[in-house]
C-alpha positions as CSV (number, residue, x, y, z in Angstrom):
1,X,34.3,28.1,70.5
2,X,35.4,26.2,67.2
3,X,38.9,26.0,66.2
4,X,40.0,28.8,63.7
5,X,41.4,28.0,60.4
6,X,45.1,27.0,60.8
7,X,48.2,26.6,58.2
8,X,51.5,25.2,59.1
9,X,54.6,26.8,57.5
10,X,57.2,24.2,57.5
11,X,60.8,24.0,56.1
12,X,64.3,23.0,57.1
13,X,66.4,25.2,59.3
14,X,67.4,28.5,57.8
15,X,65.1,28.3,54.7
16,X,63.0,31.2,55.6
17,X,60.1,30.0,57.8
18,X,60.0,33.0,60.0
19,X,60.2,35.4,57.1
20,X,57.6,33.7,55.3
21,X,55.2,33.7,58.4
22,X,55.8,37.4,58.9
23,X,55.4,38.3,55.4
24,X,52.1,36.2,54.9
25,X,50.7,37.4,58.1
26,X,51.3,41.2,57.2
27,X,49.7,40.5,53.8
28,X,46.6,39.0,55.2
29,X,46.3,41.6,57.8
30,X,46.4,44.1,55.0
31,X,43.6,42.3,53.6
32,X,41.5,42.8,56.8
33,X,42.0,39.3,58.3
34,X,42.8,38.8,62.0
35,X,45.8,36.6,61.8
36,X,47.4,35.0,65.0
37,X,50.8,32.9,65.0
38,X,52.2,30.0,67.0
39,X,55.9,29.5,66.9
40,X,57.1,25.9,67.7
41,X,60.4,25.8,69.6
42,X,62.5,22.8,70.5
43,X,64.1,24.4,73.6
44,X,62.7,26.1,76.6
45,X,62.4,30.0,76.5
46,X,62.1,33.1,78.6
47,X,60.1,36.0,77.6
48,X,61.6,38.4,80.1
49,X,65.2,38.7,81.6
50,X,66.1,37.5,85.1
51,X,66.1,41.1,86.4
52,X,62.2,41.4,86.0
53,X,59.6,40.8,88.7
54,X,57.6,38.5,86.4
55,X,60.7,36.4,85.9
56,X,60.9,36.1,89.6
57,X,57.2,35.3,90.0
58,X,57.6,32.4,87.6
59,X,61.1,31.1,88.6
60,X,61.5,31.9,92.3
61,X,57.8,31.8,93.2
62,X,57.1,28.9,90.9
63,X,53.7,30.3,89.9
64,X,51.7,28.0,87.6
65,X,50.8,30.9,85.4
66,X,52.1,34.5,85.2
67,X,50.4,37.2,83.3
68,X,52.4,40.3,82.2
69,X,50.1,43.3,81.5
70,X,51.0,46.7,80.1
71,X,48.8,49.4,78.5
72,X,49.4,47.9,75.1
73,X,50.3,44.2,75.5
74,X,49.5,41.1,77.4
75,X,51.6,37.9,77.7
76,X,50.8,34.7,79.6
77,X,53.5,32.1,80.6
78,X,51.9,28.8,81.8
79,X,53.8,25.7,83.0
80,X,52.7,22.5,81.5
81,X,53.7,18.8,81.9
82,X,52.8,17.8,78.4
83,X,53.2,20.0,75.2
84,X,49.7,20.9,73.7
85,X,49.1,20.4,70.0
86,X,48.9,23.5,67.9
87,X,45.1,22.8,67.4
88,X,44.7,22.8,71.1
89,X,46.5,26.0,71.8
90,X,44.5,27.7,68.9
91,X,41.1,26.4,70.5
92,X,42.1,27.6,73.9
93,X,43.7,30.8,73.1
94,X,43.0,32.0,69.6
95,X,39.6,30.9,68.8
96,X,38.6,34.4,67.5
97,X,41.3,34.5,64.9
98,X,40.4,34.4,61.0
99,X,43.7,32.5,60.7
100,X,46.3,30.9,62.8
101,X,49.7,30.6,61.2
102,X,51.9,28.0,62.9
103,X,55.6,28.0,62.4
104,X,57.0,24.5,62.4
105,X,54.8,21.6,63.8
106,X,56.0,19.5,60.8
107,X,54.7,16.4,62.8
108,X,51.0,17.8,62.9
109,X,48.2,16.9,60.5
110,X,47.7,20.5,59.6
111,X,47.4,21.8,56.1
112,X,50.8,23.1,55.3
113,X,53.1,25.3,52.9
114,X,56.8,24.5,52.7
115,X,59.4,27.0,52.1
116,X,62.4,25.5,50.3
117,X,65.4,27.5,49.1
118,X,68.0,25.8,47.0
119,X,70.5,28.4,48.2
120,X,70.0,27.0,51.9
121,X,69.8,23.3,51.2
122,X,69.7,20.4,48.7
123,X,66.2,18.9,49.4
124,X,62.9,20.0,50.7
125,X,61.1,18.3,53.6
126,X,58.4,17.0,51.2
127,X,58.6,13.3,50.4
128,X,56.0,11.7,48.0
129,X,54.3,8.8,49.8
130,X,55.1,10.1,53.2
131,X,52.2,10.4,55.8
132,X,52.6,14.1,55.6
133,X,52.5,14.4,51.8
134,X,48.6,14.6,51.5
135,X,48.8,17.7,54.0
136,X,50.8,19.9,51.6
137,X,48.9,22.7,49.8
138,X,52.0,24.6,48.3
139,X,55.7,25.0,48.1
140,X,57.4,28.3,48.1
141,X,60.7,28.0,46.3
142,X,63.7,29.5,44.6
143,X,63.9,26.3,42.4
144,X,62.1,27.4,39.2
145,X,62.3,23.8,37.9
146,X,60.7,22.1,40.9
147,X,57.3,20.5,40.4
148,X,55.2,18.2,42.7
149,X,51.9,16.6,41.5
150,X,49.1,18.1,43.5
151,X,51.2,20.8,45.3
152,X,50.9,24.3,44.1
153,X,54.3,26.2,43.5
154,X,54.9,29.7,44.2
155,X,58.2,30.9,42.7
156,X,60.3,33.5,44.6
157,X,61.6,34.7,41.2
158,X,58.0,36.1,40.6
159,X,57.3,39.6,41.9
160,X,53.7,38.4,42.7
161,X,54.4,35.4,44.7
162,X,53.3,36.7,48.2
163,X,50.2,38.3,46.8
164,X,49.3,35.0,44.9
165,X,50.1,32.9,48.0
166,X,47.9,35.2,50.2
167,X,45.0,34.7,47.7
168,X,45.7,31.0,47.6
169,X,45.5,30.8,51.4
170,X,42.4,32.9,51.4
171,X,40.8,30.4,49.1
172,X,42.0,27.1,50.4
173,X,42.4,27.7,54.2
174,X,40.3,30.9,55.5
175,X,37.1,30.5,53.5
């Protein structure tokens, strides 16, 4: 199956990446798209507490893969020796998505939207002339004076920023 369309949401810590992913995913779902997400973490994680059987399967039994199944959800925890790229994850597990939103993965070559809030920091990740600069589609910001050549600005001060961003993502990434 071919890789689905993908978009990275990037930004510095505490600038609102998770909030942006959640709001954009909900808006696109409302428009009828099948949206899936990938969250990049820098530390290991546990999906279930140490008191559960699946935790024991994984940690004590050292199972390579553990599937957690209930009437309304499915989760798979898989060991790996090398981190997969977001593209490989999407191809393997999310090929039927209309769009995969990736939180983080700022080192990837994915098209990207940065969230930058002056209230949270003094400068965005974006740097003109950097290898990642050509991957930027847009900036969502609370800085009403910021402009970047070739990068579309979505101002948090506008009541319509989310709807406008979703339409832009439909046009530039999904279709």
